[in-house]
PAZAPA-4460 file (N, C-alpha, C; in steps of 0.05 Angstrom, whole numbers, plus 32768, in hexadecimal, padded with zeros to 4 digits):
% residues 306
    n_x    n_y    n_z   ca_x   ca_y   ca_z    c_x    c_y    c_z   seq   type   mol
   8709   8493   952B   8725   848C   9527   8737   84A0   9534     1      M     A
   8730   84BB   9532   8741   84CF   953E   8741   84CC   955D     2      C     A
   8729   84C7   9568   8728   84C3   9585   8739   84AB   958E     3      N     A
   8738   8496   957E   8748   847E   9585   8765   8484   9584     4      T     A
   876E   8493   9570   878A   849B   956E   8792   84AD   9586     5      R     A
   877F   84C0   958C   8785   84D2   95A2   8788   84C2   95BC     6      R     A
   8775   84AF   95C0   8776   849F   95D9   8790   848F   95DA     7      M     A
   8798   8484   95C3   87B1   8474   95C2   87C9   8485   95C9     8      Y     A
   87C9   849E   95BD   87E0   84B0   95C3   87E0   84B7   95E1     9      R     A
   87C8   84BD   95EC   87C7   84C4   9608   87D0   84AC   961A    10      N     A
   87C7   8494   9612   87CE   847C   9621   87EC   8478   9620    11      F     A
   87F8   847B   9608   8815   8477   9604   8824   848C   9615    12      S     A
   8819   84A5   9616   8827   84B9   9626   8826   84B2   9643    13      F     A
   880F   84A8   964D   880D   84A1   9669   881F   8489   9670    14      L     A
   8821   8476   965D   8833   8460   9662   8850   846A   9664    15      I     A
   8858   847B   9651   8873   8486   9651   8878   8496   966A    16      A     A
   8864   84A5   9673   8867   84B5   968B   886B   84A3   96A4    17      L     A
   885B   848D   96A4   885D   847B   96BB   8878   846D   96BB    18      A     A
   8881   8465   96A4   889B   8457   96A3   88B1   846B   96AB    19      L     A
   88AF   8484   96A3   88C3   8497   96AB   88C3   849C   96C9    20      A     A
   88AA   849C   96D4   88A8   84A0   96F1   88B4   8488   9700    21      F     A
   88AE   8470   96F6   88B9   8458   9704   88D7   8457   9701    22      L     A
   88E1   845F   96EA   88FE   845E   96E6   890B   8473   96F9    23      A     A
   88FE   848A   96FC   8909   849E   970E   8908   8495   972B    24      S     A
   88F2   8489   9733   88F0   847F   974E   8904   8468   9753    25      A     A
   8907   8457   973F   891A   8441   9742   8936   844C   9745    26      D     A
   893C   8460   9734   8957   846B   9736   895D   8477   9751    27      A     A
   8948   8483   975D   894C   8490   9777   8952   847B   978D    28      A     A
   8949   8462   9789   894D   844E   979D   8966   843D   9798    29      T     A
   8974   8442   9782   898C   8433   977D   89A2   843A   9791    30      H     A
   89B1   8427   979A   89C7   842D   97AC   89DD   843C   979E    31      P     A
   89EC   844C   97AD   8A03   845A   97A2   8A1A   8447   97A0    32      G     A
   8A30   8450   9794   8A47   843F   9790   8A53   8436   97AB    33      M     A
   8A54   8447   97BF   8A5F   843F   97D8   8A4E   8429   97E5    34      S     A
   8A34   842B   97E2   8A22   8416   97ED   8A26   83FC   97DE    35      Q     A
   8A29   83FD   97C4   8A2E   83E5   97B4   8A47   83D7   97BD    36      V     A
   8A5C   83E6   97C1   8A76   83DB   97CA   8A74   83D0   97E7    37      L     A
   8A65   83DE   97F8   8A62   83D5   9813   8A55   83B9   9815    38      E     A
   8A43   83B4   9802   8A35   839A   9802   8A41   8385   97EF    39      H     A
   8A59   838B   97E5   8A66   8378   97D4   8A70   8360   97E4    40      S     A
   8A73   834A   97D7   8A7C   8331   97E4   8A9A   832D   97DD    41      R     A
   8AA7   831D   97EE   8AC4   8318   97E7   8AC8   830D   97CB    42      P     A
   8AB4   82FC   97C2   8AB7   82F0   97A7   8AB4   8305   9791    43      A     A
   8AAB   831D   9797   8AA9   8332   9783   8AC4   833F   977D    44      D     A
   8AD8   8339   978D   8AF2   8345   9789   8B07   8330   9781    45      W     A
   8B1B   8338   9774   8B31   8326   976C   8B4C   8333   9773    46      R     A
   8B5F   8324   977D   8B79   832F   9782   8B88   8334   9768    47      P     A
   8B98   8348   9768   8BA8   834F   9750   8BBF   833B   974E    48      V     A
   8BC3   8330   9736   8BD7   831C   9731   8BF3   8329   9731    49      D     A
   8C04   8322   9743   8C1F   832F   9744   8C30   832A   972B    50      P     A
   8C2A   8314   971D   8C39   830E   9705   8C32   8321   96EE    51      E     A
   8C1C   832E   96F0   8C13   8341   96DB   8C0E   835D   96E7    52      N     A
   8C1E   8364   96FA   8C1C   837F   9707   8C38   838C   9707    53      T     A
   8C38   83A5   9701   8C51   83B5   9702   8C50   83C9   9719    54      L     A
   8C67   83CC   9726   8C6B   83E1   973A   8C7E   83F5   972D    55      Y     A
   8C74   840D   9729   8C86   8423   9720   8C8B   8435   9738    56      M     A
   8CA3   8433   9744   8CAA   8442   975C   8CB6   845C   9754    57      D     A
   8CA9   8472   975C   8CB2   848D   9757   8CBA   849B   9771    58      L     A
   8CC8   84B1   976F   8CD0   84BF   9788   8CB9   84C4   979B    59      P     A
   8CA1   84C9   9790   8C8A   84CF   97A1   8C79   84B7   97A9    60      G     A
   8C7F   849F   979F   8C6F   8488   97A7   8C6E   8474   9790    61      G     A
   8C5B   8462   9792   8C59   844B   9780   8C40   844D   976E    62      R     A
   8C44   8448   9755   8C2E   8444   9741   8C2B   8427   973C    63      V     A
   8C13   841C   9740   8C0D   83FF   973C   8BFE   83FC   9722    64      V     A
   8C08   83EC   9710   8BFC   83E8   96F6   8BF5   83CB   96F2    65      I     A
   8BDC   83C6   96EC   8BD3   83AA   96E6   8BD5   83A7   96C7    66      E     A
   8BE3   8393   96BE   8BE6   838E   96A2   8BD0   837C   9697    67      M     A
   8BCD   837C   967D   8BB7   836E   966F   8BC2   835B   965B    68      A     A
   8BCE   8345   9663   8BDA   8332   9650   8BC6   8325   963D    69      P     A
   8BAD   8324   9644   8B99   8318   9632   8B94   8329   961A    70      L     A
   8B9A   8343   961C   8B95   8355   9606   8BAF   835C   95F6    71      F     A
   8BC5   835C   9604   8BDF   8363   95F7   8BF5   8351   9602    72      A     A
   8BF4   8337   95FC   8C07   8325   9608   8C24   832A   9601    73      P     A
   8C2A   8331   95E8   8C46   8335   95E0   8C51   834E   95EE    74      V     A
   8C42   8364   95EE   8C4B   837C   95FB   8C4F   8379   9619    75      H     A
   8C3C   836B   9625   8C3F   8366   9642   8C57   8356   9648    76      V     A
   8C5C   8342   9637   8C75   8331   963B   8C8E   8343   9638    77      R     A
   8C8E   8354   9624   8CA4   8366   9620   8CA9   8378   9639    78      N     A
   8C93   8384   9643   8C95   8396   965A   8C9F   8387   9672    79      I     A
   8C96   836F   9677   8CA0   8360   968E   8CBE   8359   968A    80      K     A
   8CC6   8353   9672   8CE2   834E   966C   8CF3   8367   9672    81      T     A
   8CE9   837E   9669   8CF7   8397   966E   8CF9   839D   968C    82      L     A
   8CE3   8399   969A   8CE3   839E   96B7   8CF6   838C   96C6    83      A     A
   8CF6   8372   96BF   8D08   835F   96CC   8D26   8365   96C6    84      K     A
   8D2B   8371   96AF   8D46   8378   96A8   8D4F   8393   96B4    85      A     A
   8D3C   83A1   96C2   8D43   83BB   96CE   8D45   83D1   96B9    86      G     A
   8D38   83CD   96A2   8D3B   83E0   968C   8D31   83FC   9694    87      Y     A
   8D1A   83FD   96A2   8D0E   8417   96A8   8D1B   8425   96BF    88      F     A
   8D2A   8417   96D0   8D35   8422   96E8   8D48   8439   96E1    89      D     A
   8D43   8451   96ED   8D54   8468   96E7   8D4C   8478   96CF    90      G     A
   8D38   846E   96C0   8D2D   847F   96AA   8D1B   8494   96B6    91      L     A
   8D0A   84A0   96A6   8CFA   84B6   96B1   8CDF   84B8   96A2    92      A     A
   8CCD   84C7   96AF   8CB5   84CF   96A1   8CBC   84E8   9690    93      I     A
   8CBB   84E5   9676   8CC7   84F9   9664   8CB2   850B   9657    94      V     A
   8C99   8504   9659   8C84   8513   964C   8C6B   8513   965D    95      R     A
   8C60   852B   9662   8C46   852E   9670   8C37   8543   9660    96      V     A
   8C23   853A   9651   8C13   854C   9640   8BF8   8550   964E    97      Q     A
   8BF1   8569   9652   8BD9   856F   9661   8BC0   8563   9654    98      D     A
   8BAF   8557   9664   8B96   854A   965C   8B9B   8534   9648    99      N     A
   8BB2   8527   964A   8BB8   8512   9636   8BC7   84FB   9643   100      Y     A
   8BE2   84FC   9644   8BF1   84E5   964E   8C0A   84ED   965D   101      V     A
   8C13   84DB   966E   8C2E   84DC   967A   8C3E   84C4   966F   102      A     A
   8C55   84C9   9664   8C64   84B5   9656   8C80   84B1   9662   103      Q     A
   8C8A   8498   9663   8CA4   8493   966E   8CB3   847F   965C   104      W     A
   8CCE   8480   965F   8CDE   846E   964F   8CF8   847B   9647   105      G     A
   8D03   8473   9630   8D1C   847D   9626   8D19   8486   9609   106      D     A
   8D0D   849D   9605   8D06   84A5   95E9   8D1E   84A9   95D7   107      P     A
   8D36   84AD   95E2   8D4D   84B0   95D1   8D5B   8495   95CB   108      Q     A
   8D4F   847F   95D6   8D5A   8464   95D1   8D77   8461   95D8   109      N     A
   8D7F   846D   95EF   8D9A   846C   95F7   8DA0   8451   9606   110      R     A
   8D8B   8447   9614   8D8F   842F   9624   8D8A   8416   9613   111      R     A
   8D9D   8403   9612   8D99   83EB   9601   8D82   83DA   960C   112      P     A
   8D73   83CE   95FA   8D5D   83BC   9601   8D68   83A0   9607   113      L     A
   8D5A   8391   9618   8D62   8375   961C   8D60   8366   9601   114      P     A
   8D70   8351   95FF   8D71   8342   95E6   8D56   8337   95DD   115      D     A
   8D45   8331   95F1   8D2B   8325   95EA   8D17   8339   95DF   116      A     A
   8D1D   8353   95DF   8D0B   8368   95D6   8D14   8371   95BA   117      I     A
   8D02   836E   95A7   8D08   8377   958C   8D00   8394   9589   118      G     A
   8D0A   83A1   9573   8D02   83BD   956E   8CE6   83C0   9564   119      K     A
   8CDB   83AB   9559   8CBF   83AB   954F   8CAF   8395   955D   120      S     A
   8C96   839B   9561   8C84   8388   956E   8C69   8389   9561   121      T     A
   8C5C   8373   955C   8C41   8372   9550   8C2F   8386   9560   122      A     A
   8C1F   8396   9552   8C11   83AC   955F   8BFF   83A5   9577   123      P     A
   8BF0   8390   9575   8BDD   8389   958B   8BCA   83A0   9592   124      E     A
   8BC0   83AE   957D   8BAD   83C3   9582   8B91   83B8   9589   125      F     A
   8B8B   83A0   957F   8B73   8392   9586   8B78   8375   9584   126      D     A
   8B64   8364   9589   8B67   8347   9589   8B4D   833A   9583   127      S     A
   8B4D   8320   957C   8B34   8312   9578   8B23   8310   9592   128      P     A
   8B09   830F   958F   8AF8   830D   95A6   8AFF   82F3   95B6   129      L     A
   8B05   82F5   95CF   8B0A   82DD   95DF   8AF0   82D2   95EA   130      P     A
   8AE8   82BB   95E0   8ACE   82AF   95E8   8ACD   82A8   9605   131      H     A
   8AE4   82A3   9612   8AE4   829B   962D   8AE3   82B2   9641   132      H     A
   8AE6   82CB   9638   8AE9   82E1   964A   8ACE   82EE   964F   133      M     A
   8AC6   82F2   9669   8AAD   82FF   966F   8AAD   831C   9665   134      P     A
   8A96   8326   965D   8A93   8341   9653   8A79   834D   965F   135      F     A
   8A7D   8362   966E   8A66   8371   9679   8A61   8389   9667   136      T     A
   8A4C   8388   9657   8A46   839D   9643   8A38   83B5   9650   137      R     A
   8A40   83CD   9649   8A32   83E5   9651   8A19   83E8   9640   138      L     A
   8A03   83F2   964B   89EA   83F3   963C   89E7   840C   962B   139      P     A
   89F9   8420   962D   89F3   843A   9622   8A02   8440   9608   140      D     A
   8A10   842D   95FD   8A1D   8432   95E3   8A36   8441   95E5   141      G     A
   8A43   8446   95CE   8A5D   8453   95CD   8A60   845F   95B1   142      D     A
   8A6E   8475   95AF   8A72   8481   9595   8A8B   8476   9586   143      V     A
   8A9C   8468   9595   8AB5   845E   9589   8AB4   8440   9581   144      Y     A
   8AA1   8432   958B   8AA0   8415   9587   8A83   840B   9587   145      A     A
   8A7E   83F4   957A   8A63   83E9   957A   8A59   83E3   9596   146      P     A
   8A6A   83D9   95A8   8A62   83D5   95C3   8A7A   83D7   95D5   147      E     A
   8A75   83DE   95EE   8A8B   83E1   9602   8A82   83D5   961C   148      V     A
   8A96   83CF   962D   8A90   83C4   9647   8AAA   83BD   9655   149      G     A
   8AAA   83A8   9665   8AC1   83A2   9676   8AC6   8384   9675   150      F     A
   8AE0   837D   9673   8AE9   8362   9674   8B02   8361   9685   151      S     A
   8B03   834E   9698   8B1A   834A   96A9   8B24   8364   96B6   152      E     A
   8B11   8375   96BD   8B18   838E   96CB   8B21   83A5   96B9   153      G     A
   8B1F   83A2   969F   8B29   83B6   968C   8B12   83C1   967B   154      F     A
   8B12   83DB   9674   8AFE   83E6   9661   8B05   83DC   9645   155      P     A
   8AF1   83D0   9638   8AF7   83C5   961D   8AE1   83CE   960A   156      V     A
   8AE8   83CD   95F0   8AD5   83D1   95DB   8AD5   83B8   95C9   157      A     A
   8ABF   83B4   95BB   8ABD   839C   95AA   8AAE   83A2   9590   158      R     A
   8AB6   8394   957C   8AA8   8393   9562   8AA3   8376   955C   159      A     A
   8A8C   836C   9564   8A86   834F   9562   8A86   8347   9545   160      V     A
   8A7B   8357   9533   8A79   8350   9517   8A95   834C   950B   161      A     A
   8AA9   835A   9515   8AC4   8357   950B   8AD4   8344   951D   162      Q     A
   8AC8   8339   9532   8AD6   8327   9545   8AEF   8335   9551   163      N     A
   8AEC   834E   9559   8B02   835D   9564   8AFB   836A   957F   164      R     A
   8B0E   836C   9591   8B0B   837A   95AA   8B25   8389   95B0   165      T     A
   8B22   839E   95C0   8B3A   83AE   95C7   8B35   83BD   95E1   166      W     A
   8B4B   83C4   95EE   8B4A   83D4   9606   8B45   83F1   95FE   167      L     A
   8B38   8400   9610   8B31   841C   960B   8B42   8430   961A   168      A     A
   8B47   8446   960F   8B58   845B   961A   8B49   846B   962F   169      H     A
   8B44   8460   9646   8B38   846E   965C   8B4E   8479   966F   170      C     A
   8B46   848A   9680   8B59   8496   9694   8B67   8480   96A3   171      Y     A
   8B81   8482   96A5   8B91   846E   96B4   8B9A   8457   96A4   172      G     A
   8B91   8454   968B   8B9B   843E   967A   8BB8   8442   9672   173      M     A
   8BC6   842D   966E   8BE3   842E   9668   8BE7   8422   964C   174      V     A
   8BF5   8431   963B   8BFA   8429   9620   8C17   8429   9618   175      G     A
   8C1D   8420   9600   8C38   841D   95F6   8C3E   8433   95E2   176      V     A
   8C52   8444   95E8   8C59   8459   95D6   8C65   844D   95BC   177      G     A
   8C60   8459   95A6   8C6B   8450   958D   8C70   8467   957A   178      R     A
   8C7E   8461   9564   8C83   8474   954E   8C6D   8471   953A   179      D     A
   8C71   847A   9521   8C5C   8479   950D   8C56   845C   9505   180      V     A
   8C6A   844B   9503   8C65   8430   94FB   8C55   8421   9510   181      A     A
   8C42   8412   9508   8C30   8404   951B   8C3F   83F1   952D   182      A     A
   8C55   83E5   9523   8C64   83D1   9533   8C7C   83DD   9541   183      D     A
   8C7D   83F7   9545   8C95   8404   9550   8C93   8407   956E   184      S     A
   8C7E   83FE   957B   8C7D   83FF   9598   8C82   83E4   95A5   185      G     A
   8C97   83E2   95B5   8C9E   83C7   95C0   8C9A   83C6   95DE   186      N     A
   8C91   83DC   95EB   8C8D   83DC   9608   8CA2   83EB   9617   187      G     A
   8CB7   83F5   960A   8CCC   8404   9617   8CC3   8420   961D   188      A     A
   8CAF   842A   960F   8CA3   8445   9615   8C86   8440   961D   189      E     A
   8C7E   844A   9634   8C63   8446   963E   8C57   8461   9646   190      L     A
   8C3D   8462   9646   8C2F   847A   964F   8C16   8472   965E   191      Y     A
   8C0C   8485   966E   8BF3   8482   967C   8BE1   8499   9674   192      A     A
   8BC8   8494   9670   8BB4   84A9   9669   8BAE   84B9   9683   193      V     A
   8BB3   84D3   9682   8BAF   84E4   9699   8B99   84F9   9695   194      I     A
   8B8C   84F8   967E   8B77   850C   9678   8B5E   84FF   966D   195      G     A
   8B4E   8510   9660   8B35   8506   9655   8B3B   84EF   9641   196      H     A
   8B2B   84DA   9642   8B30   84C2   9633   8B35   84C7   9616   197      A     A
   8B4E   84C3   960C   8B54   84C7   95EF   8B4C   84AE   95DF   198      P     A
   8B33   84A9   95DC   8B29   8491   95CF   8B31   848F   95B2   199      R     A
   8B39   84A6   95A6   8B42   84A5   958A   8B5B   8494   9587   200      H     A
   8B69   848F   959D   8B81   847E   959C   8B7A   8460   959D   201      L     A
   8B61   8459   95A3   8B5A   843D   95A3   8B60   8430   9588   202      D     A
   8B6B   8418   958A   8B73   8408   9572   8B89   8415   9562   203      R     A
   8B96   8429   956D   8BAE   8435   9561   8BC7   8432   9572   204      N     A
   8BC3   842A   958B   8BD9   8426   959E   8BD2   840D   95AE   205      V     A
   8BE7   83FE   95B5   8BE3   83E7   95C6   8BE0   83EF   95E3   206      A     A
   8BC9   83EA   95EE   8BC5   83EE   960B   8BCC   83D5   961A   207      L     A
   8BDA   83D8   9630   8BE4   83C0   963E   8BDB   83BE   965B   208      V     A
   8BCC   83D1   9665   8BC3   83CF   9681   8BB7   83E9   968B   209      G     A
   8BB4   83EB   96A5   8BA9   8403   96B2   8BB6   8408   96CD   210      R     A
   8BB6   8421   96D5   8BC1   8428   96EF   8BAC   8422   9704   211      V     A
   8BB3   8412   9718   8BA1   840B   972E   8BA4   841E   9746   212      L     A
   8BBC   8427   974B   8BC2   8438   9762   8BD9   844B   975B   213      Q     A
   8BD8   8463   9766   8BEE   8476   9762   8BEA   8488   9749   214      G     A
   8BD2   8489   973F   8BCD   8499   9727   8BD4   84B7   972C   215      M     A
   8BCF   84C0   9744   8BD4   84DC   974B   8BF2   84E3   9747   216      Q     A
   8C04   84D0   974A   8C20   84D5   9746   8C27   84DC   9729   217      L     A
   8C16   84D3   9717   8C1A   84D9   96FA   8C0A   84F1   96F1   218      L     A
   8BF1   84F3   96FA   8BDF   8508   96F0   8BE7   8523   96FB   219      S     A
   8BF5   8524   9711   8BFC   853E   971E   8C17   8549   9716   220      S     A
   8C25   853B   9704   8C40   8543   96FC   8C3F   855E   96EC   221      L     A
   8C54   856E   96EE   8C56   8586   96DD   8C54   857F   96C0   222      P     A
   8C46   858F   96B1   8C43   858A   9694   8C5D   8593   9686   223      R     A
   8C65   8583   9672   8C7D   858B   9662   8C76   85A1   9650   224      G     A
   8C89   85B3   964B   8C84   85CA   963A   8C8D   85C6   961D   225      S     A
   8C99   85AF   9618   8CA1   85A9   95FC   8C8A   859F   95EC   226      G     A
   8C90   8599   95D3   8C7B   858E   95C1   8C70   8574   95CD   227      D     A
   8C55   8571   95CC   8C47   855A   95D6   8C4B   8555   95F4   228      L     A
   8C54   8569   9602   8C58   8567   961F   8C72   855B   9627   229      G     A
   8C85   8557   9615   8CA0   854D   961D   8CAE   8563   962D   230      F     A
   8CBD   8559   9641   8CCD   856C   9651   8CE4   8576   9640   231      Y     A
   8CEA   8590   9643   8D01   859C   9636   8D1A   8598   9647   232      T     A
   8D32   859D   963B   8D4A   859A   964B   8D4B   85AB   9665   233      P     A
   8D3C   85C1   9664   8D3B   85D3   967C   8D29   85C8   9692   234      A     A
   8D18   85B4   968B   8D05   85A9   969F   8D10   858F   96AA   235      E     A
   8D06   8588   96C1   8D10   8571   96D0   8CFD   8559   96CD   236      Q     A
   8D03   8545   96BD   8CF2   852D   96BC   8CF2   851F   96D7   237      P     A
   8CDB   8512   96DD   8CDA   8503   96F6   8CE8   84E8   96F3   238      L     A
   8CFC   84E2   9703   8D0A   84C8   9701   8CF9   84B1   970A   239      P     A
   8CFE   849A   96FD   8CF1   8481   9706   8D05   8471   9716   240      I     A
   8CFE   846C   972F   8D10   845C   9740   8D13   8440   9736   241      K     A
   8CFC   8434   9730   8CFC   8418   9725   8CE0   8411   971B   242      S     A
   8CDF   83FE   9708   8CC6   83F2   9700   8CCB   83D4   9702   243      I     A
   8CBB   83C7   9712   8CBE   83AA   9718   8CA4   839B   9715   244      R     A
   8CA6   8382   970D   8C8F   8370   970E   8C8A   836A   972B   245      V     A
   8C71   836C   9734   8C6A   8369   9750   8C73   834D   975A   246      A     A
   8C72   8339   974A   8C7A   831E   9753   8C97   831D   975A   247      A     A
   8CA7   832F   9750   8CC4   8330   9755   8CCB   8340   976E   248      D     A
   8CB6   834C   977A   8CBA   835D   9792   8CB5   834B   97AB   249      V     A
   8CC5   834D   97BF   8CC0   833E   97D8   8CA3   8343   97E2   250      P     A
   8C95   832E   97EB   8C79   8332   97F4   8C75   8349   9808   251      P     A
   8C88   834D   9819   8C85   8362   982E   8C86   837E   9821   252      A     A
   8C90   8380   9808   8C92   839A   97FB   8C7D   839E   97E6   253      E     A
   8C6B   838C   97E3   8C56   838E   97CF   8C3F   83A0   97D8   254      R     A
   8C31   83AA   97C4   8C18   83B9   97C8   8C02   83A6   97C2   255      T     A
   8BF4   839C   97D6   8BE0   8387   97D2   8BC5   8393   97CC   256      N     A
   8BBB   838F   97B4   8BA2   839B   97AB   8B8F   8385   97A1   257      L     A
   8B76   838B   97A2   8B62   837B   9794   8B4F   838E   9786   258      E     A
   8B44   8384   9770   8B32   8395   975F   8B17   8388   975D   259      V     A
   8B02   8398   9759   8AE7   838E   9757   8AE5   837F   973C   260      L     A
   8ADB   8367   973D   8AD7   8358   9724   8AC1   8365   9714   261      R     A
   8AC5   8366   96FA   8AB2   8374   96E9   8A9E   8360   96DC   262      T     A
   8A9E   8347   96E5   8A8A   8334   96DB   8A77   832B   96F1   263      D     A
   8A71   833E   9703   8A60   8338   971A   8A47   8349   971B   264      T     A
   8A33   8341   972A   8A1B   8351   972D   8A21   836A   973D   265      S     A
   8A36   8369   974E   8A3E   8381   975D   8A48   8396   974A   266      T     A
   8A58   838E   9736   8A62   83A2   9723   8A4B   83AD   9712   267      F     A
   8A38   839C   970B   8A20   83A5   96FC   8A11   83BA   970C   268      A     A
   8A0E   83B5   9726   8A01   83C9   9738   8A11   83E3   973A   269      A     A
   8A2B   83E0   973A   8A3C   83F8   973A   8A38   8409   9721   270      L     A
   8A37   83FC   970A   8A32   840A   96F1   8A17   841A   96F3   271      I     A
   8A02   840D   96FD   89E8   841A   96FF   89EA   8431   9713   272      E     A
   89F9   842E   9728   89FC   8443   973C   8A09   845C   9730   273      S     A
   8A18   8459   971B   8A25   8470   970E   8A14   847A   96F6   274      R     A
   8A03   8469   96EB   89F1   8472   96D6   89DC   8484   96E1   275      R     A
   89D1   847D   96F9   89BD   848D   9706   89C6   8493   9722   276      N     A
   89D3   84A9   9726   89DF   84B0   973F   89C9   84B6   9754   277      R     A
   89C8   84A7   976A   89B3   84AA   977D   89B8   84C0   9792   278      P     A
   89D1   84CB   9793   89D7   84DE   97A8   89C5   84F7   97A5   279      E     A
   89C0   8504   97BC   89AF   851C   97BC   89B9   8532   97AA   280      D     A
   89D3   8534   97A6   89DF   8549   9796   89D4   8548   977A   281      F     A
   89CE   8530   976F   89C6   852E   9753   89A8   8532   9750   282      F     A
   89A0   8547   9742   8984   854E   973E   8979   8542   9725   283      K     A
   898B   853B   9712   8983   852E   96F9   8993   8515   96F6   284      V     A
   8986   84FF   96F1   8993   84E5   96EC   899C   84E3   96CF   285      Q     A
   89B6   84DD   96CB   89C0   84DB   96AF   89B3   84C4   96A0   286      A     A
   89AF   84AD   96AE   89A3   8496   96A1   89B4   8488   968D   287      G     A
   89CE   848F   968C   89E1   8482   967A   89FD   8487   9684   288      R     A
   8A10   8479   967A   8A2C   847D   9682   8A3E   8475   966B   289      I     A
   8A55   8483   966A   8A69   847F   9655   8A7F   846C   9661   290      E     A
   8A8B   845D   964F   8A9E   8448   9657   8AB3   8452   966B   291      L     A
   8ABF   8468   9665   8AD6   8471   9676   8ACD   8480   968F   292      C     A
   8AB2   8482   9693   8AA8   848E   96AC   8AA0   8479   96C0   293      N     A
   8AA3   8460   96B9   8A9D   844A   96CD   8AB6   8446   96DE   294      V     A
   8AB4   844A   96F8   8ACB   8445   970A   8AD1   8427   970D   295      P     A
   8AEA   8421   9710   8AF3   8405   9714   8B00   8403   972F   296      L     A
   8AF0   83FB   9743   8AFA   83FC   975F   8B12   83EA   9765   297      P     A
   8B24   83F5   9775   8B3C   83E7   977E   8B3E   83EC   979C   298      V     A
   8B46   83D8   97AB   8B4A   83DC   97C8   8B63   83CD   97D1   299      R     A
   8B6F   83D8   97E6   8B87   83CC   97F1   8B80   83B6   9805   300      Q     A
   8B8E   83A1   9805   8B89   838A   9818   8BA2   8385   9828   301      I     A
   8B9E   8377   983D   8BB4   836F   984F   8BC6   835B   9840   302      A     A
   8BE0   835C   9846   8BF2   8349   983A   8BEC   832D   9844   303      A     A
   8BEF   831A   9832   8BEA   82FE   983A   8C02   82F3   984A   304      H     A
   8BFD   82E4   985D   8C13   82D8   986C   8C21   82C3   985C   305      S     A
   8C3B   82C0   985E   8C4A   82AC   984E   8C43   8290   9857   306      P     A
***
């Protein structure tokens, strides 16, 4: 009996060793991210919808934000109403907290809101699971949610047992500033995550989109020296020239982008290329990846002829 057990243990060890060797060899032959993208097909990409895209024009350039109306329809509608009314034009980025967020708006509430915008808005911290929406699940788990992955180009978390899903606070995500009351954020104050993913904010703040281009214009700003990174009177906030819905901008002035679809085999290959980095620099393969470490490729395309 002892010999049989010993043989079984040895056999199990050899099987595990062989599987580890095969996994290592397989990882070494995986294409890198650049190769995955080089072999992508046109159908793997989708153009950004100008009706749900914001252009935040700053003195140093343009920040392009893709909004997520499927996850926060009321807030996105409010933000589009504010942008169309010119509400943000001439306001400023008023808060830059290191390793956290850059925030803009009118924190003193000096500028009147359009009539269509109420002072309170349903929170939209999460929503019921949309059965029609594709979901590419990450295989390595998450400490903040039962499962995580990507839908419609956004990092999302889900709790299937509770029939709930929500956007995740990854780098570049855009959220709605609010006060203590859950319904006190209406879209007039916005922020972008510029530091390590503050996932503790998930399901506590309405996330409405992500920055597609121009993130460096926000992440490189001087940090505010006031509480929570707010600029003090002695510091100079960065003025906002305008925030417009892309569909309201003449075609010749648009920033034409497309993003990699997250419901494709190409995106699945990209995830694997980041789980097991094949480049010579990496001597140890991680074999797993965290939600906010998965890159979401964006590329500029030529303007379409009218």
